[in-house]
C-alpha positions as CSV (number, residue, x, y, z in Angstrom):
1,M,0.0,0.0,0.0
2,R,0.9,3.6,-0.4
3,E,-0.3,5.7,2.5
4,S,-0.2,9.2,4.0
5,D,2.4,9.5,6.7
6,K,-0.5,9.9,9.2
7,V,-1.9,6.5,8.4
8,E,-0.7,3.4,10.4
9,V,-0.6,0.1,8.4
10,S,-0.3,-3.4,9.8
11,D,2.7,-5.7,9.1
12,D,0.7,-7.6,6.5
13,R,-0.2,-4.4,4.8
14,L,-3.9,-5.1,4.8
15,T,-5.2,-3.2,7.9
16,A,-5.0,0.6,8.0
17,G,-5.9,3.1,10.7
18,S,-5.7,6.8,11.5
19,T,-6.4,9.1,14.4
20,K,-5.9,12.3,12.4
21,G,-8.1,14.2,9.9
22,Y,-9.0,12.3,6.8
23,R,-5.9,10.6,5.3
24,M,-5.8,8.0,2.5
25,V,-4.2,4.7,2.0
26,R,-4.1,3.2,-1.5
27,A,-3.2,-0.2,-2.9
28,T,-0.1,-0.6,-5.1
29,R,-1.8,-2.4,-7.9
30,G,-4.5,-0.8,-10.0
31,V,-6.6,-1.5,-13.0
32,A,-7.3,0.4,-16.2
33,A,-9.6,-2.1,-18.0
34,G,-12.0,-4.9,-17.3
35,A,-14.2,-5.7,-14.3
36,W,-12.7,-5.9,-10.8
37,Y,-13.7,-6.3,-7.2
38,F,-12.4,-6.0,-3.6
39,E,-13.8,-5.8,-0.1
40,V,-13.1,-3.7,2.9
41,K,-14.3,-4.6,6.4
42,V,-14.9,-1.8,8.9
43,L,-13.0,-2.9,12.1
44,H,-13.4,0.1,14.3
45,L,-15.1,3.5,14.1
46,G,-15.7,4.3,17.8
47,S,-17.8,7.3,18.8
48,T,-16.0,9.8,16.4
49,G,-14.7,7.7,13.5
50,H,-15.7,7.9,9.9
51,T,-14.6,6.4,6.6
52,R,-14.7,7.2,2.9
53,L,-13.9,4.1,0.8
54,G,-13.6,3.4,-2.9
55,W,-11.4,3.8,-5.9
56,A,-8.7,6.4,-6.7
57,T,-6.0,6.9,-9.3
58,N,-2.4,7.6,-8.4
59,N,-3.1,11.3,-8.9
60,A,-5.5,11.5,-6.0
61,D,-4.4,13.5,-2.9
62,I,-3.4,11.0,-0.2
63,H,-3.7,13.7,2.4
64,A,-7.4,14.0,1.8
65,P,-10.4,11.7,1.8
66,V,-11.4,9.4,-1.1
67,G,-13.5,11.5,-3.5
68,Y,-11.9,14.8,-2.5
69,D,-10.9,15.5,-6.1
70,V,-11.6,14.4,-9.7
71,F,-9.3,11.4,-9.2
72,G,-11.4,9.5,-6.6
73,F,-14.8,8.0,-6.1
74,G,-15.9,7.5,-2.5
75,Y,-18.6,5.9,-0.4
76,R,-19.4,7.4,3.0
77,D,-20.2,5.5,6.2
78,M,-22.2,8.3,7.8
79,D,-25.3,8.3,5.5
80,G,-24.3,6.1,2.6
81,T,-23.8,9.0,0.3
82,K,-21.3,8.9,-2.6
83,V,-18.6,11.5,-3.1
84,H,-16.7,12.8,-6.1
85,K,-14.8,16.1,-6.5
86,A,-15.8,16.8,-2.8
87,W,-19.5,16.8,-3.8
88,R,-21.8,14.5,-1.8
89,A,-24.9,13.0,-3.4
90,N,-27.6,10.7,-2.2
91,Y,-26.8,7.0,-3.0
92,A,-27.6,4.2,-0.5
93,D,-30.7,4.0,1.7
94,Q,-28.5,4.0,4.8
95,G,-24.8,4.1,5.8
96,Y,-22.6,1.4,7.2
97,G,-20.8,0.8,10.4
98,E,-18.4,-1.5,12.4
99,G,-18.5,-5.1,11.3
100,D,-20.0,-4.3,7.8
101,V,-18.2,-5.6,4.8
102,L,-18.3,-3.3,1.8
103,G,-17.7,-4.5,-1.8
104,F,-16.2,-2.3,-4.5
105,Y,-16.9,-3.0,-8.2
106,I,-15.5,-1.2,-11.2
107,H,-16.0,-1.9,-14.9
108,L,-13.8,-0.2,-17.5
109,P,-14.6,-1.7,-20.9
110,D,-11.7,-1.1,-23.3
111,G,-10.4,1.2,-20.6
112,E,-6.8,0.8,-21.7
113,L,-7.6,3.1,-24.7
114,Y,-8.4,5.9,-22.3
115,E,-5.6,5.6,-19.8
116,P,-3.2,8.6,-19.6
117,K,0.5,7.8,-20.0
118,Q,2.1,6.6,-16.8
119,P,5.3,7.9,-15.2
120,F,8.5,6.1,-16.0
121,L,12.0,5.9,-14.3
122,V,15.0,7.7,-15.7
123,H,18.7,7.6,-14.6
124,Y,20.4,10.7,-13.4
125,K,23.9,10.7,-12.0
126,G,23.7,6.9,-11.6
127,L,20.5,6.9,-9.6
128,P,16.9,6.1,-10.7
129,F,14.4,8.9,-10.5
130,R,10.6,8.5,-11.0
131,A,9.3,11.0,-13.5
132,E,6.6,13.0,-11.8
133,A,3.5,14.1,-13.6
134,P,2.2,17.6,-13.2
135,K,0.2,18.3,-10.0
136,A,-3.4,17.2,-10.0
137,A,-4.7,20.7,-10.2
138,E,-2.6,21.2,-13.4
139,Q,-3.8,18.1,-15.1
140,K,-6.6,17.8,-17.7
141,T,-9.3,15.4,-16.7
142,P,-9.0,12.3,-18.9
143,D,-11.8,11.4,-21.4
144,P,-14.5,9.3,-19.9
145,V,-14.6,5.6,-20.6
146,P,-17.9,4.8,-22.3
147,G,-20.0,2.3,-20.5
148,S,-17.8,2.4,-17.4
149,E,-19.4,2.0,-14.0
150,I,-18.6,1.9,-10.2
151,C,-21.0,0.4,-7.8
152,Y,-20.8,-0.5,-4.1
153,F,-22.0,-3.5,-2.1
154,K,-22.9,-3.8,1.6
155,N,-22.6,-7.3,3.0
156,G,-23.1,-8.7,-0.5
157,V,-26.1,-6.6,-1.5
158,C,-25.7,-4.1,-4.3
159,Q,-26.5,-0.5,-3.3
160,G,-27.0,0.5,-7.0
161,T,-24.9,2.2,-9.6
162,A,-22.9,5.0,-8.1
163,F,-21.0,6.4,-11.0
164,V,-20.9,5.9,-14.8
165,D,-18.7,7.1,-17.6
166,I,-15.8,7.7,-15.3
167,P,-12.5,9.3,-16.5
168,G,-9.9,6.9,-18.0
169,G,-7.1,6.0,-15.7
170,R,-5.6,3.3,-13.5
171,Y,-7.8,2.9,-10.4
172,Y,-6.6,1.6,-7.1
173,P,-8.5,0.3,-4.0
174,A,-8.5,3.2,-1.6
175,A,-9.6,4.0,2.0
176,S,-9.6,7.1,4.1
177,M,-10.2,7.2,7.8
178,Y,-11.0,9.9,10.3
179,T,-11.4,10.2,14.1
180,L,-10.4,12.6,16.9
181,P,-6.8,12.5,18.2
182,D,-7.7,11.2,21.7
183,Q,-9.6,8.2,20.3
184,P,-8.4,4.7,19.2
185,N,-7.6,4.4,15.5
186,C,-10.4,4.3,13.1
187,E,-9.5,1.0,11.3
188,V,-10.4,-0.9,8.1
189,R,-9.1,-4.1,6.6
190,F,-8.8,-4.8,2.9
191,N,-9.5,-8.1,1.2
192,F,-8.3,-8.3,-2.4
193,G,-9.6,-11.9,-2.8
194,P,-10.0,-14.5,-4.1
195,N,-11.7,-15.7,-0.9
196,F,-14.3,-13.0,-0.2
197,E,-16.5,-12.8,2.8
198,F,-19.6,-11.6,0.8
199,F,-18.9,-12.1,-2.9
200,P,-22.3,-11.2,-4.5
201,E,-24.4,-14.0,-5.9
202,D,-25.9,-11.6,-8.5
203,F,-24.3,-8.7,-10.2
204,G,-27.5,-7.6,-11.8
205,G,-26.5,-8.3,-15.4
206,R,-23.1,-6.6,-15.0
207,S,-19.9,-8.3,-16.0
208,V,-18.7,-10.7,-13.3
209,P,-15.5,-9.2,-11.9
210,Q,-12.1,-10.7,-11.2
211,P,-10.6,-10.3,-7.7
212,M,-8.0,-7.6,-7.3
213,S,-5.6,-10.3,-6.2
214,D,-5.5,-11.4,-9.8
215,V,-4.0,-8.0,-11.0
216,P,-0.6,-8.7,-12.4
217,Y,2.5,-6.8,-11.2
218,R,3.1,-3.7,-13.3
219,P,6.5,-2.2,-12.9
220,Y,7.6,1.3,-13.8
221,Q,9.6,1.4,-16.9
222,L,13.2,2.6,-16.9
223,A,13.7,4.8,-20.0
224,N,15.7,2.7,-22.6
225,E,16.2,-0.1,-20.1
226,V,14.5,-3.1,-18.6
227,P,11.6,-2.6,-16.1
228,A,12.4,-1.7,-12.5
229,E,10.4,-2.5,-9.4
230,N,7.8,-0.1,-8.2
231,G,9.2,2.2,-5.6
232,T,12.9,1.8,-6.2
233,A,13.3,5.5,-7.0
234,E,13.6,7.6,-3.9
235,K,13.4,10.9,-5.7
236,T,11.3,12.4,-8.4
237,I,11.7,14.7,-11.4
238,K,8.8,16.6,-12.9
239,L,7.4,16.0,-16.3
240,Q,6.9,19.3,-18.0
């Protein structure tokens, strides 16, 4: 996972918690095409905890909640609303709480045709650097993927279509947690499959998804060289 420095992650990299304002944790493997699914179980909210869970690209601000900007699509615990570009809209009939298992479905038909070019690694003075794309605010929103869809499930029950025709990109499982500083961590746990707790029996005519555990490793590409592992570059350079 990639996480904000305010997020605590378990040794197995599947449980995440925070006692600060909303901070995000994001999986390291994402998808740009096809139908995919993962689960998140809400372990602890306490009296002041809240979560926003969903999908985000690698351009989403990890120091903000899922759905804060154009690069994320969130599902709120408090009232079951959906969030995108910081706008909340009615969605589910009710929210979710401790012990609930949320399912996250995305379908990006032919999405690879709409995915923006990804950063690559370059050598400078003998060290690998990750080329950094312009800041999110400076980037043009990618074209929408026709027929694309995000929907959320609660304990195996579909809550309906949340978003359609979403911008092209590589989407990663994401979670953001919030609680007051004097409270125990607000915690959630990811399950990328294939053994889900509440895999839906019926997707309502939608394409049956693959588990996120099936996503192949996708390394950054060293310019003019063989691929390098994700995260090997400790510094970045900006793409103009």
